[in-house]
MOPAC internal coordinates of N, CA, C and O (Angstrom, degrees):
PM7 1SCF
backbone

  N    0.0000 0     0.00 0     0.00 0    0    0    0
  C    1.4501 1     0.00 0     0.00 0    1    0    0
  C    1.4998 1   108.94 1     0.00 0    2    1    0
  O    1.2310 1   120.94 1   -49.31 1    3    2    1
  N    1.2817 1   115.82 1   130.69 1    3    2    1
  C    1.4466 1   119.88 1  -177.35 1    5    3    2
  C    1.6047 1   107.84 1   -79.42 1    6    5    3
  O    1.2310 1   125.34 1   -10.17 1    7    6    5
  N    1.3226 1   107.35 1   169.83 1    7    6    5
  C    1.5253 1   111.48 1  -176.84 1    9    7    6
  C    1.5824 1   109.13 1   -66.98 1   10    9    7
  O    1.2310 1   122.47 1   145.97 1   11   10    9
  N    1.2798 1   112.88 1   -34.03 1   11   10    9
  C    1.5900 1   116.53 1   178.38 1   13   11   10
  C    1.5336 1   109.17 1   -65.37 1   14   13   11
  O    1.2310 1   122.42 1   132.74 1   15   14   13
  N    1.3752 1   112.98 1   -47.26 1   15   14   13
  C    1.5039 1   116.91 1   175.74 1   17   15   14
  C    1.4683 1   112.52 1   -52.31 1   18   17   15
  O    1.2310 1   121.03 1   134.64 1   19   18   17
  N    1.2799 1   115.63 1   -45.36 1   19   18   17
  C    1.5150 1   125.38 1  -179.07 1   21   19   18
  C    1.5032 1   107.32 1   -58.02 1   22   21   19
  O    1.2310 1   119.81 1   132.43 1   23   22   21
  N    1.3557 1   117.97 1   -47.57 1   23   22   21
  C    1.4357 1   121.79 1  -169.64 1   25   23   22
  C    1.4989 1   104.93 1   -72.07 1   26   25   23
  O    1.2310 1   120.44 1   140.59 1   27   26   25
  N    1.3426 1   116.76 1   -39.41 1   27   26   25
  C    1.5042 1   118.00 1   178.92 1   29   27   26
  C    1.5437 1   112.21 1   -63.29 1   30   29   27
  O    1.2310 1   120.37 1   140.47 1   31   30   29
  N    1.3381 1   116.90 1   -39.53 1   31   30   29
  C    1.4351 1   123.13 1   175.74 1   33   31   30
  C    1.6060 1   109.28 1   -60.84 1   34   33   31
  O    1.2310 1   120.35 1   135.01 1   35   34   33
  N    1.2963 1   116.95 1   -44.99 1   35   34   33
  C    1.4067 1   121.08 1   179.72 1   37   35   34
  C    1.5634 1   110.28 1   -62.27 1   38   37   35
  O    1.2310 1   122.19 1   136.00 1   39   38   37
  N    1.3375 1   113.41 1   -44.00 1   39   38   37
  C    1.5700 1   116.50 1   176.17 1   41   39   38
  C    1.4777 1   110.21 1   -63.29 1   42   41   39
  O    1.2310 1   117.67 1   140.89 1   43   42   41
  N    1.2877 1   122.05 1   -39.11 1   43   42   41
  C    1.4626 1   121.31 1   177.31 1   45   43   42
  C    1.4835 1   111.22 1   -61.79 1   46   45   43
  O    1.2310 1   121.04 1   129.70 1   47   46   45
  N    1.3579 1   115.61 1   -50.30 1   47   46   45
  C    1.4199 1   116.58 1   179.49 1   49   47   46
  C    1.5602 1   115.64 1   -60.88 1   50   49   47
  O    1.2310 1   122.74 1   150.65 1   51   50   49
  N    1.3864 1   112.35 1   -29.35 1   51   50   49
  C    1.4983 1   118.54 1   178.88 1   53   51   50
  C    1.5741 1   108.87 1   -69.35 1   54   53   51
  O    1.2310 1   122.23 1   136.72 1   55   54   53
  N    1.3324 1   113.33 1   -43.28 1   55   54   53
  C    1.4719 1   115.69 1   178.82 1   57   55   54
  C    1.6063 1   111.32 1   -61.76 1   58   57   55
  O    1.2310 1   122.16 1   140.92 1   59   58   57
  N    1.2459 1   113.47 1   -39.08 1   59   58   57
  C    1.4522 1   116.84 1   179.55 1   61   59   58
  C    1.5168 1   109.88 1   -68.07 1   62   61   59
  O    1.2310 1   118.64 1   144.06 1   63   62   61
  N    1.2311 1   120.21 1   -35.94 1   63   62   61
  C    1.5347 1   123.85 1   176.78 1   65   63   62
  C    1.5821 1   108.75 1   -66.20 1   66   65   63
  O    1.2310 1   122.34 1   135.41 1   67   66   65
  N    1.2955 1   113.12 1   -44.59 1   67   66   65
  C    1.5064 1   118.83 1  -178.14 1   69   67   66
  C    1.5778 1   106.91 1   -66.32 1   70   69   67
  O    1.2310 1   117.94 1   147.14 1   71   70   69
  N    1.2300 1   121.54 1   -32.86 1   71   70   69
  C    1.4524 1   126.29 1  -179.27 1   73   71   70
  C    1.6030 1   105.03 1   -70.94 1   74   73   71
  O    1.2310 1   118.76 1   137.97 1   75   74   73
  N    1.2779 1   119.98 1   -42.03 1   75   74   73
  C    1.4602 1   128.64 1   177.39 1   77   75   74
  C    1.4623 1   108.52 1   -59.86 1   78   77   75
  O    1.2310 1   119.85 1   131.28 1   79   78   77
  N    1.4124 1   117.89 1   -48.72 1   79   78   77
  C    1.4995 1   121.81 1   179.09 1   81   79   78
  C    1.4983 1   111.24 1   -59.76 1   82   81   79
  O    1.2310 1   120.50 1   137.79 1   83   82   81
  N    1.3363 1   116.65 1   -42.21 1   83   82   81
  C    1.4361 1   121.68 1   177.07 1   85   83   82
  C    1.3861 1   112.20 1   -64.12 1   86   85   83
  O    1.2310 1   117.28 1   134.72 1   87   86   85
  N    1.4037 1   122.78 1   -45.28 1   87   86   85
  C    1.5587 1   122.00 1   173.03 1   89   87   86
  C    1.4636 1   109.36 1   -59.82 1   90   89   87
  O    1.2310 1   117.83 1   135.35 1   91   90   89
  N    1.2295 1   121.73 1   -44.65 1   91   90   89
  C    1.4515 1   121.20 1  -177.17 1   93   91   90
  C    1.4700 1   117.25 1   -65.66 1   94   93   91
  O    1.2310 1   124.54 1   147.87 1   95   94   93
  N    1.3671 1   108.88 1   -32.13 1   95   94   93
  C    1.4443 1   119.48 1   175.83 1   97   95   94
  C    1.6227 1   112.61 1   -66.08 1   98   97   95
  O    1.2310 1   123.41 1   139.38 1   99   98   97
  N    1.3829 1   111.08 1   -40.62 1   99   98   97
  C    1.4989 1   118.02 1   176.67 1  101   99   98
  C    1.4839 1   104.60 1   -66.25 1  102  101   99
  O    1.2310 1   119.68 1   132.85 1  103  102  101
  N    1.3185 1   118.22 1   -47.15 1  103  102  101
  C    1.5159 1   119.20 1   179.35 1  105  103  102
  C    1.6006 1   112.31 1   -52.51 1  106  105  103
  O    1.2310 1   121.67 1   129.31 1  107  106  105
  N    1.3217 1   114.41 1   -50.69 1  107  106  105
  C    1.4842 1   120.63 1  -179.29 1  109  107  106
  C    1.6047 1   106.55 1   -59.19 1  110  109  107
  O    1.2310 1   117.18 1   139.98 1  111  110  109
  N    1.2305 1   122.97 1   -40.02 1  111  110  109
  C    1.4589 1   126.83 1   178.67 1  113  111  110
  C    1.5090 1   108.87 1   -59.08 1  114  113  111
  O    1.2310 1   120.16 1   132.04 1  115  114  113
  N    1.3272 1   117.31 1   -47.96 1  115  114  113
  C    1.3638 1   121.62 1  -177.51 1  117  115  114
  C    1.5731 1   111.90 1   -66.55 1  118  117  115
  O    1.2310 1   120.74 1   140.71 1  119  118  117
  N    1.3766 1   116.20 1   -39.29 1  119  118  117
  C    1.3671 1   118.34 1   174.65 1  121  119  118
  C    1.5227 1   114.06 1   -64.30 1  122  121  119
  O    1.2310 1   121.27 1   146.16 1  123  122  121
  N    1.2540 1   115.17 1   -33.84 1  123  122  121
  C    1.5536 1   120.61 1   177.52 1  125  123  122
  C    1.5310 1   105.58 1   -67.02 1  126  125  123
  O    1.2310 1   119.03 1   134.32 1  127  126  125
  N    1.2975 1   119.46 1   -45.68 1  127  126  125
  C    1.3920 1   117.59 1   175.17 1  129  127  126
  C    1.4500 1   120.91 1   -54.98 1  130  129  127
  O    1.2310 1   124.24 1   130.29 1  131  130  129
  N    1.3689 1   109.48 1   -49.71 1  131  130  129
  C    1.5072 1   121.13 1   173.24 1  133  131  130
  C    1.4487 1   112.55 1   -51.13 1  134  133  131
  O    1.2310 1   122.32 1   128.51 1  135  134  133
  N    1.3060 1   113.16 1   -51.49 1  135  134  133
  C    1.5650 1   121.17 1  -177.78 1  137  135  134
  C    1.5606 1   105.07 1   -59.05 1  138  137  135
  O    1.2310 1   119.09 1   132.11 1  139  138  137
  N    1.2746 1   119.33 1   -47.89 1  139  138  137
  C    1.4386 1   123.39 1  -175.16 1  141  139  138
  C    1.5726 1   107.11 1   -54.42 1  142  141  139
  O    1.2310 1   121.94 1   134.74 1  143  142  141
  N    1.3516 1   113.89 1   -45.26 1  143  142  141
  C    1.5096 1   118.31 1   179.94 1  145  143  142
  C    1.4595 1   111.98 1   -61.86 1  146  145  143
  O    1.2310 1   120.92 1   136.54 1  147  146  145
  N    1.3203 1   115.85 1   -43.46 1  147  146  145
  C    1.4958 1   123.94 1  -179.98 1  149  147  146
  C    1.5448 1   108.42 1   -61.96 1  150  149  147
  O    1.2310 1   120.87 1   139.56 1  151  150  149
  N    1.2322 1   115.93 1   -40.44 1  151  150  149
  C    1.4967 1   118.94 1  -176.54 1  153  151  150
  C    1.4928 1   107.01 1   -71.59 1  154  153  151
  O    1.2310 1   117.46 1   145.30 1  155  154  153
  N    1.3508 1   122.45 1   -34.70 1  155  154  153
  C    1.3645 1   124.72 1   176.88 1  157  155  154
  C    1.5653 1   106.41 1   -63.24 1  158  157  155
  O    1.2310 1   119.27 1   134.38 1  159  158  157
  N    1.2517 1   119.00 1   -45.62 1  159  158  157
  C    1.5433 1   123.79 1   177.41 1  161  159  158
  C    1.5576 1   108.06 1   -53.47 1  162  161  159
  O    1.2310 1   121.39 1   133.98 1  163  162  161
  N    1.2681 1   114.94 1   -46.02 1  163  162  161
  C    1.5147 1   120.99 1  -174.11 1  165  163  162
  C    1.5929 1   107.19 1   -61.00 1  166  165  163
  O    1.2310 1   123.66 1   135.65 1  167  166  165
  N    1.3575 1   110.59 1   -44.35 1  167  166  165
  C    1.5473 1   113.88 1   179.31 1  169  167  166
  C    1.4947 1   111.30 1   -67.50 1  170  169  167
  O    1.2310 1   120.76 1   141.39 1  171  170  169
  N    1.3188 1   116.16 1   -38.61 1  171  170  169
  C    1.4893 1   118.82 1   177.80 1  173  171  170
  C    1.5168 1   109.34 1   -57.50 1  174  173  171
  O    1.2310 1   120.77 1   129.48 1  175  174  173
  N    1.4016 1   116.13 1   -50.52 1  175  174  173
  C    1.4581 1   121.38 1  -174.04 1  177  175  174
  C    1.5230 1   109.12 1   -63.64 1  178  177  175
  O    1.2310 1   120.08 1   138.92 1  179  178  177
  N    1.4222 1   117.45 1   -41.08 1  179  178  177
  C    1.4303 1   120.27 1   178.25 1  181  179  178
  C    1.4685 1   113.57 1   -63.79 1  182  181  179
  O    1.2310 1   120.27 1   144.49 1  183  182  181
  N    1.3038 1   117.08 1   -35.51 1  183  182  181
  C    1.5061 1   122.36 1   178.16 1  185  183  182
  C    1.6100 1   105.22 1   -68.93 1  186  185  183
  O    1.2310 1   118.49 1   133.40 1  187  186  185
  N    1.1682 1   120.49 1   -46.60 1  187  186  185
  C    1.4336 1   125.71 1   178.39 1  189  187  186
  C    1.4750 1   113.14 1   -54.31 1  190  189  187
  O    1.2310 1   123.32 1   132.04 1  191  190  189
  N    1.3905 1   111.23 1   -47.96 1  191  190  189
  C    1.5586 1   116.48 1   178.08 1  193  191  190
  C    1.5248 1   111.14 1   -67.13 1  194  193  191
  O    1.2310 1   121.09 1   147.19 1  195  194  193
  N    1.3384 1   115.51 1   -32.81 1  195  194  193
  C    1.5932 1   118.10 1   176.80 1  197  195  194
  C    1.4405 1   111.83 1   -69.06 1  198  197  195
  O    1.2310 1   118.92 1   153.04 1  199  198  197
  N    1.4186 1   119.67 1   -26.96 1  199  198  197
  C    1.4946 1   116.40 1  -172.51 1  201  199  198
  C    1.4855 1   103.60 1   -90.20 1  202  201  199
  O    1.2310 1   115.80 1   163.05 1  203  202  201
  N    1.2326 1   125.58 1   -16.95 1  203  202  201
  C    1.5162 1   126.57 1  -177.75 1  205  203  202
  C    1.5548 1   116.88 1  -132.64 1  206  205  203
  O    1.2310 1   120.07 1     0.37 1  207  206  205
  N    1.1574 1   117.47 1  -179.63 1  207  206  205
  C    1.4371 1   118.71 1   179.77 1  209  207  206
  C    1.6133 1   101.21 1   -75.16 1  210  209  207
  O    1.2310 1   121.94 1   -45.23 1  211  210  209
  N    1.3449 1   113.90 1   134.77 1  211  210  209
  C    1.5282 1   113.69 1  -178.84 1  213  211  210
  C    1.5192 1   113.88 1   -69.13 1  214  213  211
  O    1.2310 1   119.34 1   -66.63 1  215  214  213
  N    1.2835 1   118.86 1   113.37 1  215  214  213
  C    1.4361 1   123.53 1   178.93 1  217  215  214
  C    1.4882 1   110.05 1   -80.27 1  218  217  215
  O    1.2310 1   122.05 1   -23.54 1  219  218  217
  N    1.2269 1   113.68 1   156.46 1  219  218  217
  C    1.5021 1   119.52 1  -179.47 1  221  219  218
  C    1.5166 1   107.42 1   -60.64 1  222  221  219
  O    1.2310 1   119.28 1   141.32 1  223  222  221
  N    1.2764 1   118.98 1   -38.68 1  223  222  221
  C    1.4620 1   125.04 1  -176.29 1  225  223  222
  C    1.5574 1   106.90 1   -62.48 1  226  225  223
  O    1.2310 1   121.05 1   128.69 1  227  226  225
  N    1.3486 1   115.59 1   -51.31 1  227  226  225
  C    1.5113 1   118.40 1   179.93 1  229  227  226
  C    1.5837 1   113.00 1   -61.49 1  230  229  227
  O    1.2310 1   122.05 1   139.78 1  231  230  229
  N    1.2813 1   113.68 1   -40.22 1  231  230  229
  C    1.4764 1   116.74 1   178.91 1  233  231  230
  C    1.4394 1   111.27 1   -64.17 1  234  233  231
  O    1.2310 1   119.58 1   140.12 1  235  234  233
  N    1.3993 1   118.40 1   -39.88 1  235  234  233
  C    1.4537 1   118.14 1   177.33 1  237  235  234
  C    1.5111 1   112.81 1   -70.65 1  238  237  235
  O    1.2310 1   119.72 1   146.19 1  239  238  237
  N    1.2718 1   118.14 1   -33.81 1  239  238  237
  C    1.5180 1   123.22 1   176.50 1  241  239  238
  C    1.4260 1   106.01 1   -65.12 1  242  241  239
  O    1.2310 1   117.18 1   138.70 1  243  242  241
  N    1.3771 1   122.97 1   -41.30 1  243  242  241
  C    1.4754 1   120.63 1   173.61 1  245  243  242
  C    1.4930 1   116.16 1   -58.16 1  246  245  243
  O    1.2310 1   122.22 1   132.57 1  247  246  245
  N    1.3308 1   113.35 1   -47.43 1  247  246  245
  C    1.4771 1   117.25 1  -179.68 1  249  247  246
  C    1.4913 1   110.91 1   -62.36 1  250  249  247
  O    1.2310 1   118.66 1   136.14 1  251  250  249
  N    1.4145 1   120.16 1   -43.86 1  251  250  249
  C    1.4326 1   120.60 1  -179.78 1  253  251  250
  C    1.5304 1   107.23 1   -64.59 1  254  253  251
  O    1.2310 1   117.52 1   138.49 1  255  254  253
  N    1.2935 1   122.32 1   -41.51 1  255  254  253
  C    1.4614 1   120.07 1  -175.83 1  257  255  254
  C    1.5500 1   107.48 1   -68.52 1  258  257  255
  O    1.2310 1   118.42 1   140.96 1  259  258  257
  N    1.2596 1   120.61 1   -39.04 1  259  258  257
  C    1.5211 1   124.72 1   179.38 1  261  259  258
  C    1.5592 1   103.61 1   -62.89 1  262  261  259
  O    1.2310 1   116.75 1   140.93 1  263  262  261
  N    1.2479 1   123.78 1   -39.07 1  263  262  261
  C    1.4283 1   126.15 1  -176.63 1  265  263  262
  C    1.5720 1   106.95 1   -67.08 1  266  265  263
  O    1.2310 1   121.99 1   138.44 1  267  266  265
  N    1.4117 1   113.80 1   -41.56 1  267  266  265
  C    1.4287 1   118.76 1   178.74 1  269  267  266
  C    1.5797 1   113.11 1   -62.10 1  270  269  267
  O    1.2310 1   124.51 1   139.59 1  271  270  269
  N    1.2845 1   108.95 1   -40.41 1  271  270  269
  C    1.5251 1   116.53 1   177.59 1  273  271  270
  C    1.5066 1   111.78 1   -60.17 1  274  273  271
  O    1.2310 1   121.24 1   133.04 1  275  274  273
  N    1.3957 1   115.23 1   -46.96 1  275  274  273
  C    1.4706 1   122.30 1  -179.63 1  277  275  274
  C    1.5330 1   111.22 1   -58.18 1  278  277  275
  O    1.2310 1   122.41 1   135.93 1  279  278  277
  N    1.4243 1   112.99 1   -44.07 1  279  278  277
  C    1.5513 1   120.22 1   176.13 1  281  279  278
  C    1.5324 1   107.57 1   -62.30 1  282  281  279
  O    1.2310 1   119.12 1   139.01 1  283  282  281
  N    1.2380 1   119.28 1   -40.99 1  283  282  281
  C    1.4904 1   116.82 1   178.31 1  285  283  282
  C    1.5140 1   116.82 1   -73.09 1  286  285  283
  O    1.2310 1   119.98 1   150.89 1  287  286  285
  N    1.3321 1   117.64 1   -29.11 1  287  286  285
  C    1.4241 1   119.57 1   173.17 1  289  287  286
  C    1.4534 1   111.53 1   -72.87 1  290  289  287
  O    1.2310 1   117.99 1   148.09 1  291  290  289
  N    1.3377 1   121.44 1   -31.91 1  291  290  289
  C    1.4967 1   121.74 1   172.30 1  293  291  290
  C    1.4977 1   109.69 1   -69.11 1  294  293  291
  O    1.2310 1   117.27 1   136.02 1  295  294  293
  N    1.3312 1   122.79 1   -43.98 1  295  294  293
  C    1.4424 1   118.44 1   175.51 1  297  295  294
  C    1.4864 1   114.14 1   -62.79 1  298  297  295
  O    1.2310 1   118.87 1   144.86 1  299  298  297
  N    1.2435 1   119.77 1   -35.14 1  299  298  297
  C    1.5026 1   120.52 1   176.53 1  301  299  298
  C    1.4983 1   108.17 1   -65.19 1  302  301  299
  O    1.2310 1   118.53 1   134.31 1  303  302  301
  N    1.3710 1   120.40 1   -45.69 1  303  302  301
  C    1.3877 1   118.20 1  -179.80 1  305  303  302
  C    1.4458 1   113.57 1   -65.64 1  306  305  303
  O    1.2310 1   117.43 1   144.98 1  307  306  305
  N    1.2388 1   122.50 1   -35.02 1  307  306  305
  C    1.4838 1   125.96 1   173.26 1  309  307  306
  C    1.5756 1   108.92 1   -64.07 1  310  309  307
  O    1.2310 1   118.44 1   136.79 1  311  310  309
  N    1.2014 1   120.57 1   -43.21 1  311  310  309
  C    1.4350 1   125.15 1   175.36 1  313  311  310
  C    1.5229 1   111.84 1   -61.33 1  314  313  311
  O    1.2310 1   119.12 1   143.82 1  315  314  313
  N    1.3054 1   119.29 1   -36.18 1  315  314  313
  C    1.4759 1   121.41 1  -176.78 1  317  315  314
  C    1.5602 1   104.58 1   -72.47 1  318  317  315
  O    1.2310 1   120.21 1   137.98 1  319  318  317
  N    1.4352 1   117.20 1   -42.02 1  319  318  317
  C    1.4652 1   116.36 1   175.13 1  321  319  318
  C    1.4779 1   115.55 1   -59.24 1  322  321  319
  O    1.2310 1   120.69 1   146.46 1  323  322  321
  N    1.3459 1   116.28 1   -33.54 1  323  322  321
  C    1.4644 1   121.11 1   175.02 1  325  323  322
  C    1.4663 1   113.24 1   -63.57 1  326  325  323
  O    1.2310 1   121.68 1   137.31 1  327  326  325
  N    1.3423 1   114.38 1   -42.69 1  327  326  325
  C    1.4229 1   122.21 1   176.65 1  329  327  326
  C    1.4856 1   111.86 1   -60.67 1  330  329  327
  O    1.2310 1   118.48 1   134.73 1  331  330  329
  N    1.3365 1   120.50 1   -45.27 1  331  330  329
  C    1.3177 1   125.95 1   178.11 1  333  331  330
  C    1.4733 1   116.48 1   -61.52 1  334  333  331
  O    1.2310 1   121.90 1   139.30 1  335  334  333
  N    1.3306 1   113.97 1   -40.70 1  335  334  333
  C    1.5292 1   120.19 1   177.36 1  337  335  334
  C    1.6088 1   107.76 1   -71.07 1  338  337  335
  O    1.2310 1   119.06 1   141.18 1  339  338  337
  N    1.2443 1   119.40 1   -38.82 1  339  338  337
  C    1.4251 1   120.93 1   179.29 1  341  339  338
  C    1.5560 1   110.72 1   -67.27 1  342  341  339
  O    1.2310 1   119.81 1   139.99 1  343  342  341
  N    1.3420 1   117.97 1   -40.01 1  343  342  341
  C    1.4377 1   121.97 1   177.24 1  345  343  342
  C    1.6189 1   108.63 1   -63.12 1  346  345  343
  O    1.2310 1   122.39 1   141.02 1  347  346  345
  N    1.3622 1   113.03 1   -38.98 1  347  346  345
  C    1.5004 1   114.66 1  -175.27 1  349  347  346
  C    1.5880 1   107.84 1   -68.83 1  350  349  347
  O    1.2310 1   119.89 1   148.77 1  351  350  349
  N    1.3990 1   117.81 1   -31.23 1  351  350  349
  C    1.3218 1   119.91 1   174.19 1  353  351  350
  C    1.5450 1   113.92 1   -68.03 1  354  353  351
  O    1.2310 1   118.64 1   145.50 1  355  354  353
  N    1.2376 1   120.20 1   -34.50 1  355  354  353
  C    1.3940 1   128.57 1   176.34 1  357  355  354
  C    1.5660 1   105.99 1   -63.60 1  358  357  355
  O    1.2310 1   119.91 1   130.26 1  359  358  357
  N    1.3496 1   117.78 1   -49.74 1  359  358  357
  C    1.3878 1   120.16 1  -174.64 1  361  359  358
  C    1.6640 1   107.18 1   -67.69 1  362  361  359
  O    1.2310 1   119.76 1   145.83 1  363  362  361
  N    1.2620 1   118.06 1   -34.17 1  363  362  361
  C    1.4832 1   120.41 1   176.45 1  365  363  362
  C    1.5843 1   111.92 1   -67.84 1  366  365  363
  O    1.2310 1   122.03 1   145.82 1  367  366  365
  N    1.2451 1   113.73 1   -34.18 1  367  366  365
  C    1.5187 1   119.46 1   177.32 1  369  367  366
  C    1.5252 1   108.25 1   -71.59 1  370  369  367
  O    1.2310 1   120.81 1   138.90 1  371  370  369
  N    1.2831 1   116.05 1   -41.10 1  371  370  369
  C    1.5189 1   118.33 1   177.29 1  373  371  370
  C    1.4733 1   112.50 1   -58.28 1  374  373  371
  O    1.2310 1   121.85 1   135.83 1  375  374  373
  N    1.3525 1   114.06 1   -44.17 1  375  374  373
  C    1.5166 1   118.55 1   173.08 1  377  375  374
  C    1.4313 1   114.94 1   -56.16 1  378  377  375
  O    1.2310 1   120.80 1   135.51 1  379  378  377
  N    1.3792 1   116.07 1   -44.49 1  379  378  377
  C    1.5257 1   121.71 1   177.91 1  381  379  378
  C    1.5396 1   111.96 1   -67.40 1  382  381  379
  O    1.2310 1   122.55 1   145.70 1  383  382  381
  N    1.2689 1   112.72 1   -34.30 1  383  382  381
  C    1.5720 1   113.41 1   177.46 1  385  383  382
  C    1.4593 1   110.69 1   -64.48 1  386  385  383
  O    1.2310 1   120.47 1   132.44 1  387  386  385
  N    1.3020 1   116.70 1   -47.56 1  387  386  385
  C    1.5260 1   125.02 1  -178.33 1  389  387  386
  C    1.5009 1   103.39 1   -56.78 1  390  389  387
  O    1.2310 1   119.73 1   129.29 1  391  390  389
  N    1.2427 1   118.12 1   -50.71 1  391  390  389
  C    1.5041 1   122.33 1  -171.75 1  393  391  390
  C    1.5200 1   107.74 1   -63.99 1  394  393  391
  O    1.2310 1   120.39 1   136.76 1  395  394  393
  N    1.4083 1   116.87 1   -43.24 1  395  394  393
  C    1.5062 1   123.26 1   179.14 1  397  395  394
  C    1.5483 1   111.69 1   -57.68 1  398  397  395
  O    1.2310 1   122.72 1   144.14 1  399  398  397
  N    1.3808 1   112.39 1   -35.86 1  399  398  397
  C    1.4872 1   116.42 1  -178.35 1  401  399  398
  C    1.5755 1   110.91 1   -84.93 1  402  401  399
  O    1.2310 1   121.08 1  -176.09 1  403  402  401
  N    1.2980 1   115.54 1     3.91 1  403  402  401
  C    1.4675 1   116.05 1   176.67 1  405  403  402
  C    1.4452 1   115.44 1    86.78 1  406  405  403
  O    1.2310 1   120.92 1  -161.35 1  407  406  405
  N    1.3602 1   115.85 1    18.65 1  407  406  405
  C    1.5527 1   121.33 1  -173.82 1  409  407  406
  C    1.3857 1   110.02 1   -96.27 1  410  409  407
  O    1.2310 1   120.10 1   180.00 1  411  410  409

């Protein structure tokens, strides 16, 4: 493999990682939006409980919604870790590209 072929391979891999970062960022934004919706539901249920005697159904709904929020927070944290790892790969590829160009 020539130096030019190696550089082109590195650039192709970099483009793939950047696309991965972009897709993961979109996923993280969707998770953030979903979590915001769930948090609004939690507030709605808490207000409803505050206005009336807390029924067993409302309390259960609150617990279920809080569990959903926690699951969503964990998914978001996992996604952020994936983004960080993919960005680190891009940075490593950048260094290899510079080195391959003789820089």
